[in-house]
C-alpha positions as CSV (number, residue, x, y, z in Angstrom):
1,M,-0.2,-0.1,0.0
2,I,2.7,2.4,0.7
3,K,4.7,1.8,-2.3
4,S,1.8,2.2,-4.6
5,T,0.8,5.5,-2.7
6,M,4.3,6.8,-3.2
7,S,4.4,5.8,-7.0
8,S,1.4,7.5,-7.7
9,R,2.9,11.0,-6.6
10,L,6.4,10.4,-7.6
11,P,6.8,13.0,-10.3
12,C,5.5,15.8,-7.9
13,D,7.7,14.4,-5.0
14,I,10.9,14.4,-7.0
15,I,10.1,17.9,-7.8
16,R,9.7,19.0,-4.3
17,V,12.7,16.9,-3.2
18,L,15.0,18.6,-5.7
19,I,13.7,22.0,-4.7
20,L,14.4,21.3,-1.1
21,T,17.6,19.8,-1.7
22,I,18.8,22.8,-3.5
23,A,17.5,25.1,-0.8
24,L,19.5,23.1,1.9
25,L,22.7,23.0,-0.1
26,S,22.5,26.7,-0.8
27,H,22.5,27.1,3.2
28,G,25.3,24.7,3.5
29,S,25.4,21.1,4.8
30,T,27.6,21.3,7.9
31,S,27.3,23.3,11.1
32,S,29.8,25.4,12.8
33,K,30.1,27.4,16.0
34,F,27.2,30.1,15.8
35,D,28.6,33.4,14.9
36,R,26.1,35.9,15.8
37,H,27.4,38.3,13.2
38,S,27.1,35.7,10.3
39,Q,24.6,32.7,9.9
40,S,25.9,31.6,6.5
41,H,27.5,28.3,7.8
42,T,24.4,27.0,9.7
43,I,22.0,24.7,8.3
44,R,18.4,25.9,7.6
45,H,15.7,23.8,9.1
46,M,13.2,22.4,6.7
47,N,9.7,23.8,7.5
48,I,7.8,20.6,7.5
49,N,4.4,22.3,8.2
50,E,4.9,24.2,5.0
51,D,5.7,21.2,3.1
52,Q,2.9,19.0,4.2
53,A,2.3,17.8,0.5
54,Q,5.8,16.2,0.5
55,V,5.5,14.2,3.6
56,I,1.7,13.6,4.5
57,D,1.9,10.1,3.1
58,F,4.5,8.8,5.4
59,P,3.2,6.8,8.2
60,F,6.0,8.0,10.6
61,R,4.1,11.3,10.7
62,N,0.7,9.8,11.4
63,T,0.0,10.8,14.9
64,S,-2.7,8.4,15.2
65,L,-0.2,5.4,15.0
66,P,1.5,4.0,18.2
67,W,5.2,5.3,18.7
68,N,6.9,2.0,17.8
69,E,5.1,1.8,14.5
70,R,5.9,5.3,13.5
71,V,9.7,4.6,14.4
72,D,9.7,1.3,12.6
73,D,8.4,3.0,9.4
74,L,10.8,5.7,9.7
75,V,13.9,3.4,10.0
76,S,12.6,1.0,7.3
77,R,13.0,3.9,4.9
78,L,16.5,4.8,5.7
79,T,19.4,3.3,3.8
80,L,22.2,1.8,5.5
81,E,24.5,4.7,4.6
82,E,21.9,7.1,6.1
83,I,21.9,5.1,9.4
84,Q,25.9,5.1,9.4
85,V,25.9,8.9,9.2
86,Q,23.2,9.2,11.7
87,M,24.9,7.0,14.3
88,S,28.2,8.8,13.8
89,R,27.2,12.6,14.3
90,G,26.8,13.0,18.0
91,G,26.9,16.7,17.7
92,A,30.1,18.2,18.8
93,G,32.1,20.7,16.9
94,D,32.3,21.6,13.2
95,F,32.5,17.9,12.0
96,G,31.1,16.0,14.9
97,G,27.6,17.1,14.2
98,P,24.8,17.8,13.6
99,A,23.3,14.6,12.1
100,P,22.5,15.9,8.8
101,P,19.1,16.3,7.2
102,I,17.4,13.5,5.0
103,P,15.7,15.8,2.5
104,R,14.0,12.9,0.7
105,L,12.0,12.1,3.8
106,G,11.4,15.8,5.0
107,I,13.8,15.1,8.2
108,G,15.7,17.9,9.4
109,A,19.3,18.2,10.9
110,Y,19.6,17.5,14.5
111,N,22.3,18.2,17.1
112,W,22.5,15.9,20.0
113,D,25.0,17.8,22.0
114,T,23.7,20.0,24.8
115,E,24.7,20.3,28.3
116,C,21.9,21.1,31.1
117,L,23.7,20.3,34.3
118,R,22.4,23.4,36.1
119,G,21.1,25.8,33.3
120,D,21.6,25.8,29.5
121,V,25.3,25.2,29.9
122,Q,27.9,26.5,27.3
123,A,25.1,27.4,24.8
124,V,24.9,30.2,22.5
125,E,23.6,33.3,24.2
126,N,22.7,33.8,27.9
127,A,20.8,31.7,30.4
128,T,20.1,31.6,34.1
129,G,23.1,30.2,36.0
130,F,21.9,27.9,38.8
131,P,24.2,26.5,41.5
132,Q,26.5,23.8,40.7
133,A,25.3,20.2,41.1
134,I,27.2,19.5,44.3
135,G,25.5,22.4,45.8
136,L,22.2,21.4,44.6
137,A,22.9,17.9,46.3
138,A,23.7,19.6,49.7
139,T,20.2,21.0,49.7
140,F,18.8,17.7,50.3
141,S,15.8,18.8,48.6
142,L,13.7,17.2,46.1
143,D,11.9,20.4,45.2
144,I,15.1,22.3,44.6
145,L,16.3,19.5,42.0
146,Y,12.9,19.5,40.3
147,N,12.7,23.3,40.1
148,V,16.2,23.8,38.8
149,A,15.6,21.1,36.2
150,R,12.3,22.5,35.2
151,A,13.8,26.1,34.8
152,T,16.7,24.8,32.9
153,G,14.5,22.5,30.7
154,Q,12.3,25.6,29.9
155,E,15.3,27.8,28.9
156,V,16.8,25.0,26.9
157,R,13.6,24.4,25.0
158,A,12.8,28.1,24.4
159,K,16.3,28.7,23.0
160,Y,16.1,25.5,20.9
161,N,12.8,26.6,19.3
162,D,14.3,30.0,18.7
163,F,17.5,28.3,17.1
164,I,15.2,26.2,14.8
165,K,13.5,29.3,13.6
166,R,17.0,30.7,12.6
167,G,18.4,27.7,11.3
168,I,21.1,27.3,14.0
169,F,22.5,23.7,14.5
170,A,25.5,24.3,16.3
171,T,27.0,22.6,19.3
172,H,25.0,23.0,22.4
173,T,21.7,24.1,20.7
174,S,19.5,21.1,20.9
175,V,17.1,19.8,23.5
176,S,19.1,16.5,24.1
177,C,20.8,16.9,27.4
178,F,24.1,15.2,28.4
179,S,23.0,15.6,31.9
180,P,22.8,14.9,34.8
181,V,25.9,13.6,36.2
182,I,25.4,11.0,38.8
183,N,28.9,9.3,39.4
184,I,29.6,8.8,43.0
185,L,32.0,11.2,44.6
186,R,34.4,8.4,45.9
187,D,37.6,10.4,46.2
188,P,37.8,14.1,47.2
189,R,40.6,14.8,44.7
190,W,38.7,14.0,41.7
191,G,38.4,17.2,39.5
192,R,34.8,16.5,38.6
193,N,33.3,16.0,41.9
194,Q,31.4,19.4,41.4
195,E,29.3,17.9,38.6
196,T,27.9,15.0,41.2
197,Y,25.2,14.6,43.7
198,G,27.7,13.5,46.4
199,E,28.9,10.2,47.8
200,D,25.9,8.4,48.6
201,P,24.0,6.2,46.0
202,F,20.7,6.5,47.6
203,L,20.9,10.4,47.8
204,A,22.1,10.6,44.2
205,G,19.4,8.2,43.1
206,I,16.5,10.2,44.5
207,L,17.8,13.5,43.4
208,V,18.3,12.3,39.9
209,E,14.7,11.1,39.7
210,N,13.4,14.6,40.5
211,F,16.0,16.2,37.9
212,V,14.7,13.7,35.1
213,T,11.1,14.5,35.8
214,G,11.8,18.2,35.9
215,I,13.8,18.4,32.8
216,Q,11.7,16.2,30.6
217,G,8.3,17.8,31.8
218,D,5.2,16.3,32.7
219,N,3.2,16.2,29.3
220,S,1.8,12.7,28.6
221,R,2.8,12.8,24.9
222,F,5.8,15.0,24.4
223,I,9.1,15.7,26.5
224,M,10.4,19.0,27.0
225,T,14.1,18.0,26.8
226,S,15.6,14.5,26.9
227,A,17.9,13.8,29.8
228,G,21.0,11.8,29.7
229,C,22.7,10.4,32.8
230,K,26.5,10.0,32.7
231,H,29.1,8.7,33.0
232,F,28.3,5.0,32.7
233,D,30.0,3.4,34.8
234,V,32.5,2.9,37.4
235,H,33.8,6.4,36.9
236,G,34.9,8.9,39.5
237,G,38.4,9.7,38.9
238,P,41.4,9.9,37.9
239,E,41.2,12.7,35.3
240,N,44.7,13.2,35.1
241,I,46.4,12.3,38.3
242,P,48.1,9.9,38.6
243,V,47.0,8.6,35.0
244,S,44.8,9.8,32.3
245,R,41.1,9.1,32.3
246,F,41.2,8.2,28.7
247,S,43.2,4.9,29.2
248,F,42.2,4.3,32.9
249,D,41.1,0.7,33.8
250,A,38.6,0.6,36.9
251,I,39.0,-2.7,38.6
252,V,36.0,-3.2,40.6
253,S,34.5,-6.1,42.6
254,D,31.0,-7.1,41.6
255,T,29.6,-6.2,45.1
256,D,31.1,-2.5,44.8
257,W,30.0,-2.6,41.3
258,R,26.3,-3.3,42.3
259,M,26.1,-1.6,45.6
260,T,27.9,1.7,44.9
261,F,28.4,2.7,41.3
262,L,25.2,1.1,39.6
263,P,22.2,2.1,41.9
264,A,22.0,5.7,40.8
265,F,21.9,4.9,37.2
266,K,19.2,2.2,37.8
267,K,17.1,5.1,39.4
268,C,17.8,7.4,36.2
269,V,16.5,4.6,34.1
270,E,13.5,4.0,36.2
271,A,12.7,7.8,36.1
272,G,12.6,7.5,32.3
273,T,15.7,9.0,31.0
274,Y,16.1,8.9,27.2
275,S,19.8,8.4,27.1
276,V,22.9,7.2,29.1
277,M,26.5,8.2,28.3
278,C,29.0,5.4,28.3
279,S,32.3,6.7,30.1
280,Y,35.8,7.0,29.0
281,N,37.4,4.4,31.3
282,S,37.5,0.5,31.0
283,V,35.6,-1.6,33.6
284,N,37.5,-4.6,34.6
285,G,39.5,-4.6,31.1
286,V,36.7,-3.8,28.8
287,P,36.2,0.0,27.7
288,A,32.7,1.0,28.9
289,C,31.5,2.0,25.4
290,A,32.4,-1.5,24.3
291,N,31.2,-3.1,27.3
292,K,28.3,-5.7,26.8
293,K,27.9,-6.6,30.2
294,L,27.3,-2.9,31.2
295,L,25.4,-1.7,28.2
296,T,23.3,-4.8,27.3
297,D,23.3,-7.3,30.0
298,I,22.7,-5.0,32.8
299,L,21.3,-1.7,31.3
300,R,18.8,-3.3,28.6
301,T,18.3,-6.7,29.8
302,E,18.1,-6.3,33.5
303,W,16.8,-2.9,33.8
304,N,14.8,-2.7,30.5
305,F,16.3,0.4,29.4
306,K,14.7,1.5,25.8
307,G,16.7,4.6,25.2
308,Y,20.0,5.3,23.5
309,V,23.5,5.2,24.7
310,V,25.9,8.0,23.5
311,S,29.6,7.9,24.0
312,D,31.4,10.4,25.9
313,Q,33.3,12.7,23.5
314,G,36.1,10.8,21.9
315,A,35.4,7.6,23.8
316,I,35.0,5.6,20.7
317,E,38.2,6.4,19.3
318,N,39.9,5.8,22.6
319,V,38.8,2.1,22.3
320,I,41.5,2.1,19.7
321,W,44.0,4.6,20.6
322,Q,44.1,4.8,24.4
323,H,42.7,1.2,25.5
324,K,44.1,-0.5,22.6
325,Y,41.0,-2.9,22.9
326,C,40.9,-2.7,19.0
327,N,43.3,-1.8,16.5
328,N,41.1,-0.4,13.6
329,S,38.0,1.4,13.2
330,V,36.1,-1.5,11.7
331,D,36.5,-3.7,14.7
332,A,36.0,-0.8,17.0
333,V,32.7,0.2,15.4
334,A,31.6,-3.5,15.7
335,A,32.5,-3.8,19.2
336,C,30.8,-0.8,20.5
337,V,27.6,-1.3,18.3
338,N,27.3,-4.8,19.3
339,A,27.7,-3.8,22.8
340,G,25.1,-1.4,22.9
341,T,26.4,2.2,22.1
342,N,23.7,3.8,19.7
343,L,25.5,7.0,18.9
344,E,29.1,8.3,18.6
345,L,30.2,11.6,20.0
346,S,33.6,12.2,18.4
347,S,36.2,14.5,19.3
348,N,35.2,16.4,16.3
349,L,36.8,13.9,13.6
350,P,36.0,14.5,10.0
351,T,35.6,10.7,9.7
352,P,34.2,9.3,13.1
353,V,34.9,5.7,13.9
354,Y,31.2,4.9,13.2
355,M,31.7,5.9,9.6
356,S,33.2,2.3,9.2
357,M,29.9,0.9,10.1
358,M,29.1,-0.3,6.4
359,D,32.5,-2.0,6.4
360,A,31.7,-3.8,9.5
361,I,28.5,-5.1,8.1
362,Q,30.1,-6.2,4.8
363,Q,32.8,-8.1,6.8
364,G,30.2,-9.9,9.0
365,K,31.1,-8.1,12.2
366,L,27.9,-6.3,12.3
367,S,24.5,-7.2,11.4
368,E,22.0,-4.8,9.5
369,D,19.3,-5.9,11.7
370,L,21.2,-4.9,15.0
371,V,22.2,-1.8,13.3
372,R,18.6,-0.8,12.5
373,E,17.6,-1.5,15.9
374,R,20.2,0.5,17.3
375,V,19.1,3.6,15.2
376,K,15.6,3.4,16.3
377,P,16.1,4.9,19.9
378,L,17.6,8.1,18.3
379,F,14.5,8.7,16.2
380,Y,12.1,7.6,18.9
381,T,13.7,10.3,21.1
382,R,13.3,13.0,18.3
383,M,9.6,11.9,17.8
384,R,8.9,12.3,21.5
385,L,10.5,15.8,21.5
386,G,7.8,16.6,18.7
387,E,9.9,16.9,15.7
388,F,7.5,14.9,13.5
389,D,4.1,16.1,14.9
390,P,2.4,19.3,14.1
391,I,4.1,22.1,16.0
392,K,0.7,23.3,17.3
393,D,0.2,20.1,19.2
394,N,3.3,20.3,21.3
395,P,3.1,22.7,24.2
396,Y,6.8,22.7,24.8
397,A,7.2,24.1,21.1
398,Q,5.4,27.2,22.3
399,L,7.9,28.1,24.8
400,S,9.5,31.5,23.7
401,M,12.6,33.6,24.6
402,D,10.8,35.4,27.7
403,Q,11.7,32.2,29.5
404,I,15.3,33.2,29.6
405,E,16.7,34.8,32.7
406,S,12.9,35.4,33.7
407,A,12.1,36.8,37.2
408,E,10.7,33.3,38.2
409,H,13.9,31.6,37.2
410,Q,16.1,34.2,39.0
411,Q,14.2,33.5,42.2
412,V,14.9,29.8,41.7
413,A,18.6,30.5,41.5
414,V,18.6,32.7,44.6
415,T,16.6,30.0,46.7
416,A,18.7,27.2,45.5
417,A,21.9,28.9,46.4
418,M,20.6,29.8,49.9
419,K,19.5,26.3,50.4
420,S,22.6,24.8,49.3
421,F,25.1,26.6,52.0
422,V,26.2,24.3,54.8
423,L,27.1,26.0,58.1
424,L,30.0,24.1,59.5
425,K,30.9,26.2,62.5
426,N,28.9,29.0,64.4
427,Q,30.8,29.6,67.6
428,D,28.7,31.3,70.3
429,G,26.1,32.0,67.7
430,I,28.0,34.7,65.9
431,L,25.6,34.2,63.1
432,P,23.3,35.7,61.9
433,L,24.8,38.9,61.6
434,K,23.3,42.3,62.4
435,K,24.3,45.7,60.8
436,E,24.9,47.5,64.1
437,E,27.2,44.9,65.5
438,F,30.4,45.8,63.8
439,S,31.8,49.1,62.4
440,E,35.3,48.1,61.4
441,V,35.0,45.2,58.7
442,A,37.3,43.8,56.1
443,I,36.9,41.1,53.2
444,I,39.9,39.4,51.7
445,G,40.6,36.2,49.7
446,P,40.6,35.0,46.0
447,M,36.8,34.1,46.1
448,S,35.7,37.7,47.3
449,D,34.8,39.2,44.0
450,D,35.6,36.4,41.3
451,I,32.4,35.7,39.6
452,T,34.0,33.3,37.1
453,Q,35.3,31.0,40.0
454,V,32.1,30.9,41.9
455,M,30.2,29.9,38.9
456,G,31.9,26.6,38.7
457,D,32.7,24.4,35.8
458,Y,30.0,23.8,33.1
459,A,28.4,27.1,33.8
460,P,25.8,28.8,31.5
461,Q,26.9,31.9,29.6
462,Q,25.9,34.6,31.8
463,D,24.3,38.2,31.6
464,R,26.5,39.5,34.4
465,S,23.9,42.0,35.4
466,F,22.4,39.2,37.3
467,S,25.4,38.2,39.0
468,T,26.5,39.2,42.5
469,T,29.6,38.2,44.7
470,T,30.6,37.9,48.2
471,L,32.0,41.3,48.1
472,D,28.6,42.7,47.1
473,A,26.9,40.8,50.0
474,V,29.4,42.1,52.6
475,R,29.0,45.6,51.3
476,A,25.3,45.5,51.2
477,L,25.7,44.7,55.0
478,Y,28.8,47.0,55.8
479,P,29.1,49.5,53.0
480,N,32.4,50.6,54.3
481,A,34.1,47.3,54.5
482,K,37.7,47.3,53.5
483,Y,38.6,45.0,50.5
484,G,41.9,43.7,49.1
485,Q,42.8,41.2,46.6
486,V,46.2,39.6,47.5
487,C,46.1,36.3,45.2
488,K,46.9,38.0,42.1
489,D,46.2,34.8,40.1
490,S,42.8,34.2,41.9
491,T,42.5,30.7,43.5
492,P,45.6,29.1,42.5
493,C,47.3,31.8,44.9
494,T,50.7,31.3,43.5
495,Q,51.1,35.1,43.2
496,Y,50.6,36.0,46.8
497,N,51.0,39.6,47.9
498,K,51.6,38.9,51.6
499,A,52.7,42.4,52.4
500,A,49.5,43.9,51.6
501,V,47.5,41.8,54.2
502,P,48.1,44.1,57.4
503,A,46.8,47.1,55.8
504,I,43.5,45.5,55.1
505,V,42.8,43.6,58.1
506,K,44.4,45.7,60.9
507,D,42.2,47.6,63.4
508,T,39.2,45.6,62.2
509,E,36.4,43.8,64.4
510,L,35.3,41.3,61.7
511,V,37.1,39.8,58.7
512,F,35.5,37.8,56.0
513,V,37.9,35.3,54.3
514,A,36.8,33.9,51.0
515,L,38.8,30.9,50.0
516,G,38.4,28.1,47.7
517,T,39.1,26.3,44.3
518,G,36.8,27.0,41.3
519,Q,37.6,25.6,37.9
520,A,41.2,27.3,38.2
521,V,41.9,24.4,40.7
522,E,39.4,21.6,40.1
523,M,37.4,20.7,37.1
524,E,37.1,18.3,34.2
525,G,40.6,17.1,33.1
526,K,42.1,18.6,36.4
527,D,42.4,16.6,39.6
528,R,43.8,18.0,42.9
529,P,47.1,16.3,43.9
530,D,45.8,16.6,47.7
531,V,43.0,18.2,49.7
532,E,45.0,21.3,50.8
533,L,44.3,24.9,50.2
534,A,46.0,25.7,46.9
535,G,48.8,27.9,46.8
536,H,49.2,30.3,49.5
537,Q,45.7,30.3,50.7
538,K,46.4,28.7,54.0
539,E,49.1,31.2,54.6
540,L,46.7,33.9,53.6
541,L,44.3,32.8,56.4
542,L,47.0,32.5,59.1
543,D,48.4,36.1,57.9
544,V,44.7,37.3,58.5
545,L,44.8,35.8,62.1
546,D,48.3,37.3,62.9
547,N,47.3,40.8,61.7
548,S,43.8,41.4,62.7
549,G,44.3,41.7,66.4
550,D,41.1,40.3,68.1
551,A,38.9,40.4,65.1
552,K,36.4,37.6,64.5
553,I,37.1,35.7,61.5
554,I,34.2,34.2,59.3
555,L,35.5,31.9,56.7
556,L,33.5,31.4,53.7
557,L,34.7,28.3,51.4
558,F,33.8,27.8,47.7
559,S,34.6,24.4,46.5
560,A,33.1,21.2,45.3
561,S,35.4,18.9,47.5
562,P,36.8,18.8,51.2
563,L,39.5,21.3,52.0
564,N,41.9,20.6,54.9
565,I,40.7,23.3,57.3
566,T,41.1,21.3,60.4
567,F,43.4,24.1,61.7
568,A,40.5,26.7,61.1
569,D,37.9,24.5,62.7
570,Q,40.0,24.2,66.0
571,S,40.7,28.0,66.1
572,D,38.9,30.2,68.5
573,R,39.3,33.1,66.4
574,V,37.7,31.6,63.2
575,V,34.1,32.0,64.6
576,A,32.2,30.8,61.8
577,I,32.8,28.5,58.6
578,M,30.5,28.2,55.8
579,E,30.8,25.8,52.8
580,C,29.1,27.6,49.8
581,F,30.1,25.3,46.9
582,F,29.8,27.2,43.6
583,P,26.4,29.2,44.0
584,A,26.8,30.9,40.7
585,Q,25.1,34.0,39.7
586,S,23.1,34.5,42.9
587,T,26.2,34.1,45.1
588,G,25.9,37.7,46.8
589,K,22.1,37.8,47.2
590,A,21.9,34.4,48.7
591,L,24.8,35.1,51.1
592,Y,23.4,38.3,52.3
593,N,20.1,36.5,53.1
594,V,21.7,33.6,55.0
595,L,24.2,35.7,56.9
596,T,21.7,38.0,58.1
597,N,18.6,35.6,58.3
598,T,16.6,37.6,56.0
599,G,13.5,36.2,54.4
600,P,12.2,32.7,53.7
601,Y,14.8,29.7,53.9
602,S,17.6,32.0,55.3
603,S,18.3,29.7,58.3
604,P,20.9,27.4,56.9
605,A,19.9,23.9,56.3
606,G,22.4,22.5,53.7
607,R,23.8,19.1,54.6
608,L,27.2,17.9,53.5
609,P,26.7,15.5,50.6
610,N,30.2,13.9,51.1
611,T,32.5,13.3,54.2
612,W,35.4,15.7,54.7
613,P,38.4,13.9,56.1
614,L,40.2,15.0,59.2
615,Y,43.7,14.0,57.8
616,S,44.9,13.4,54.3
617,T,46.2,9.8,55.3
618,Q,42.6,8.8,55.5
619,I,42.1,8.8,51.7
620,P,43.1,5.7,49.9
621,P,44.9,5.9,46.3
622,M,42.8,7.5,43.6
623,V,43.3,4.4,41.4
624,N,42.0,1.9,43.9
625,Y,38.4,1.2,43.3
626,S,37.6,-0.7,46.4
627,M,35.2,1.2,48.4
628,E,36.8,-0.1,51.6
629,G,37.6,3.1,53.5
630,R,35.8,5.6,51.3
631,T,32.4,7.5,52.0
632,Y,30.5,7.2,55.1
633,R,29.4,3.8,54.3
634,Y,32.6,2.3,54.5
635,F,34.9,4.7,56.3
636,R,35.7,3.8,59.8
637,G,37.8,6.6,61.1
638,D,36.7,10.0,62.5
639,P,36.1,12.5,59.8
640,L,36.4,16.4,60.2
641,Y,32.9,16.8,59.2
642,P,30.7,13.7,58.3
643,F,28.1,13.1,55.7
644,G,24.9,14.7,56.3
645,Y,26.4,17.3,58.6
646,G,25.2,20.9,58.9
647,L,24.2,23.4,61.5
648,S,21.3,25.8,61.7
649,Y,20.2,29.0,63.4
650,T,17.7,26.9,65.5
651,Q,17.8,23.6,67.2
652,F,15.5,20.5,66.5
653,N,14.4,17.7,68.7
654,F,13.2,14.2,67.5
655,S,10.7,12.2,69.6
656,N,8.1,9.3,69.3
657,L,9.9,7.0,66.9
658,I,7.2,4.5,65.9
659,Y,7.6,1.5,63.4
660,N,7.0,-2.0,63.1
661,T,9.4,-4.2,64.9
662,T,8.8,-7.1,62.7
663,I,8.4,-7.2,58.9
664,K,8.6,-9.9,56.1
665,A,11.3,-9.8,53.7
666,G,10.3,-7.7,50.6
667,A,8.0,-5.4,52.7
668,S,8.5,-1.8,53.4
669,L,9.2,-0.5,57.0
670,S,6.5,2.2,58.0
671,V,7.9,4.7,60.3
672,Q,6.5,7.9,62.2
673,V,8.5,10.3,64.0
674,D,7.8,13.7,65.6
675,I,10.2,16.8,65.0
676,T,10.1,19.8,67.1
677,N,11.7,23.3,66.3
678,V,12.6,24.1,70.0
679,G,14.5,27.4,69.1
680,D,13.4,30.8,68.4
681,V,14.1,30.8,64.6
682,D,11.8,29.3,61.9
683,G,13.9,27.0,60.0
684,E,14.3,23.7,58.0
685,E,15.6,20.5,59.1
686,V,16.7,17.6,57.0
687,L,15.4,14.4,58.5
688,Q,17.8,11.7,58.0
689,C,17.0,8.0,58.4
690,Y,19.8,5.4,58.3
691,I,19.6,1.5,58.6
692,S,22.3,-1.0,59.6
693,W,22.7,-4.6,59.3
694,N,23.1,-6.2,62.7
695,D,24.9,-9.3,61.3
696,K,28.4,-7.9,61.0
697,S,29.7,-10.8,59.0
698,L,27.7,-9.7,55.9
699,S,29.4,-7.8,53.1
700,V,27.3,-4.6,53.5
701,P,27.8,-1.1,54.3
702,Q,28.1,-0.2,57.9
703,L,25.5,2.3,57.6
704,Q,23.2,3.2,54.8
705,L,21.0,6.4,54.3
706,A,17.4,5.0,53.6
707,Y,15.2,8.2,53.8
708,F,15.6,11.9,53.8
709,D,13.5,14.9,53.6
710,R,13.9,18.7,54.1
711,I,11.1,20.1,56.1
712,L,10.2,23.7,57.2
713,I,9.2,24.0,60.8
714,A,8.1,27.2,62.5
715,S,9.6,28.1,65.9
716,K,8.2,26.0,68.8
717,Q,6.1,23.9,66.3
718,T,6.0,20.2,66.2
719,I,5.3,18.2,63.0
720,S,4.8,14.4,62.6
721,R,6.2,12.8,59.8
722,S,5.2,9.3,58.3
723,L,7.6,7.7,55.9
724,S,8.7,4.4,54.5
725,I,12.0,2.5,54.3
726,F,11.6,0.5,51.0
727,S,12.7,-3.0,50.9
728,E,15.4,-2.3,48.1
729,S,17.4,-0.4,50.8
730,M,17.6,-3.6,52.9
731,A,19.0,-5.6,50.0
732,F,22.5,-6.4,49.3
733,W,24.4,-8.0,46.5
734,Q,25.6,-11.7,47.3
735,D,26.3,-14.6,44.9
736,G,25.2,-12.9,41.8
737,K,21.7,-11.5,43.1
738,W,20.1,-9.1,45.2
739,V,18.9,-10.7,48.7
740,I,17.2,-9.7,51.7
741,K,18.3,-11.9,54.6
742,A,16.2,-12.8,57.8
743,G,17.7,-11.3,60.7
744,G,18.0,-8.1,62.8
745,M,18.4,-4.5,61.5
746,S,18.9,-1.2,63.1
747,L,17.0,2.0,62.4
748,F,18.2,5.6,63.3
749,C,16.1,8.8,62.4
750,G,17.3,12.2,63.4
751,G,19.0,15.4,62.0
752,Q,22.4,13.6,61.5
753,Q,24.1,10.2,61.3
754,P,24.1,8.2,64.6
755,N,27.1,8.0,66.8
756,Q,29.2,10.7,65.0
757,K,31.9,12.4,66.9
758,K,31.3,15.9,65.7
759,Q,27.7,16.3,66.2
760,V,25.0,19.0,65.6
761,P,22.7,20.3,68.5
762,S,20.2,17.7,67.6
763,N,19.5,14.0,68.6
764,V,19.0,10.8,66.9
765,L,16.5,8.1,67.9
766,S,17.2,4.5,67.4
767,G,15.7,0.9,67.5
768,T,15.9,-2.4,66.0
769,F,13.6,-4.5,63.7
770,T,13.6,-8.1,62.7
771,I,13.1,-9.4,59.1
772,T,11.5,-12.7,58.6
773,D,12.3,-15.0,55.9
774,S,14.9,-14.4,53.2
775,I,14.3,-13.7,49.5
776,A,16.2,-12.9,46.2
777,L,15.0,-9.8,44.5
778,E,14.4,-9.3,40.7
779,K,17.5,-7.4,39.3
């Protein structure tokens, strides 16, 4: 039926295709980085609505058909040569993308390469800059993750709609996000810790579910953008110290793989992500992008993932040149496609490795049927984004440029930053501050007024009129505050003007010292050699102490990962310490509100999403992928600050812990607990419930977060919270399967970890329960 319908219209169709092809060629067939002064090198998008006569007969445009039938029809019309190109052009750079148009089918070009980590990252033109991911994790807030992701998705989609109208298909202009990053923060020296949701797989998993939901939207038919969780898997350093990430082989036990590195990705799949990015490293000798166990056996067979796998940029060619797993492009494309990688994101190669796909098929190393199956998720994603449906039917196609840096999104950025701050020390209740308390104030340090460094890596391009710094916050509070920048090269602080410090801080009553890292010290491709303050920053702080008389010191830290500030924590002169992560554009506004307890959510309630070591000797070697001694789940010493730690301007008390003392294996544990704000300030508390196995012979974490929630409680108010500890939190990996064993378990609910040496002024309630029977769970 389809053939006879097409043949009856063939002469007219040929004319239309020729006209459209000439039009496309006249505007160029490859993309380049968008030059706002010249659009001559960008691809013009075919306006399908204006050419309905050409494409109306194709079933893949029939909106009454099921998605799978439409995808099957579209892919059946592609030649192998067209599929090869579509799977080769993942979208980076002038040669790496976009996937070119297919004029004979009325299919336009598509760029797959967009970063949506916490805003429309590195895109052409401006976008709202939300706090870096590690700060979002510190909020312990499902709402914050959802709201930031939703605002990000709205701006990404709005700009995409505009780019399509203007015929722009440059890198970072699409709606297919290479975000979020959900690798475990396993080593404090890893350069990419700032992109993660911390060290706990349960925390990361819950947060990623809310991010994916927010960024993809809630429409039942269309998605706003497509999420893509990365980097899959067993990834978390090194970048460059002591070896390169491009050739690193992560040797991991099956238990650690299953219980630490995979769970958050499973949650991402369950949340409905459309893609997963395979990582640079090998896993137990097999490159991730060629790893059938990872990409097919686990991801597709066990987890029923239906989306596409895209390589990290250059990871496919690294299979040849770095890992030396294959020695030619034919074998490499066969290995990666057979394993389950659908799309190559090359390092801007004129001829990507996947352009050898036809040769691999001809040599019998790949089958045509498999290749056709591998390309289907790409076009399914484009369909769900609305590319092949009438624009009027897609609510996300109506989003316009008034979304960009809107007042609503600006407020989301401020609130997210405020909620990310973790108060680590507040001696004698020095915070919150009042304007009349101090008259002689100074601010010093490389993070005082460096908006670039407080943005963090993978930051949106910013309209600086929306950006405020620490200096802005301090001078809003103390207009005459003295300021001096003594690290001439910012956070590396190798060029330190020691002689200038006394004049800045002498005769002061209060000194703000703003230290940290930023992408100048830690970022993708740049690990830290240790956890020390960079360059002369520690010396700077000591010089402030030596030259400021009896002034009180407030230390503000801007970093992704722990810093060795044990000496500052122990100093009576350093009266307050706050970890601010990378708050991005709203740094100054958020700091002012929290330092002064001004407005809603201004009593700090951020909690550390990672353990801060007391000594550097507590950190295992970077290349050792055993979890023993890493994160609160397996670390047995005393940290400087434990996971989940954070102070407030008020205090909370937990009471009336009620739960079932006996449950059957596979059942959830129902819990109820009361929380009272016993202080004089309205504030938020992060309810943290942990479980542990009483049988110490089991190969399990010593403690496991199993529930959390951030709750606003008015002064003197008591709220009652009912919750469930799900059975999957009680399962562990043993002998190739997930099991729940009969026996005793302990439950802890409060505002911090149980039995930690450095405690917050709160309490933890505890009890035990018994699991009857033993079962094996579905994978």
